[in-house]
N, C-alpha and C positions, 0 to 999 in steps of 0.2 A: 356892178355886177360883171363877172368875168364871163366872156362869151367865147365858146369853142366852135369854130366853123367845122362841120362834119368832113368837109372836103379836104381839110388839112390834117385829118387824123389817119395814120397808117391803118392799112388792112389788117385784120386778124389774121394769124398765121394759118389757120384752117381754111381760109378763103371765104369766110362768112362775111356778108357785106356789113357795113356799119348799121344800116337800117334793120337788117335781120337781127343783128345782135341787140340792138336797142329794143325791138319788139320782144325778143326772148326774154331779155331782163325784165322788162315792164310785165310781161306775162308772169314770170316767176314772182315778182313782187305783189301782183293781183292774187295769185293762187295761194300765197303764204301770208296772210294778214299778220301784221306784227314782225315781219322780217326786218332785222336791223344788222347791218354788217359794217365792218370797218373796211377800209380799202384793201388791206392785205386779205381779209376773209374773202372779199368779192373777188379778187384776183385769183385766189385758188379755186373758188367755186365755179368760176366761168373760164378758167384756164387762159387768163389774159397776162401779158406782161404788165409791169407796173405803169408804164406810160399810157398803154391802151386803156387800162383800168381807169387810171385817173381822168383821161379824156372822156370816156363813156360816162363815168359819174358826174362829171362837170356838165356834160350835156344834159343829163337828166335833172340835175339841179337847176341849170339855166332854164330848162322847159318848165320848171315847177313841179315835176313828177315827184322827185326826191328832195329832202331837206338833210343837211348835215348838222347833227347835233353838236353841242359844245364838247362831248365826249369823243367826237370823231366818227360817230355811227351814221350810216345812210339809211334813212327810213322813208317810207312813203308818206307824202303829204297828204293829209286827210282833208 
């Protein structure tokens, strides 16, 4: 399993901390049951560059909150 250390991830451009960004994304997945996004869709929704988005999604997968489907969709693990 791939592990991404939060301290090695660049800060989002708007100054939001990694922890705050993770909390916001987790909150959105909890508020919208059935939310499924590709990495490019997540990048646009949360206004992240590709590298930041990939790191955030990897953290959430590593934590077991999200899974990545065979079609490349990130969905909440039930």
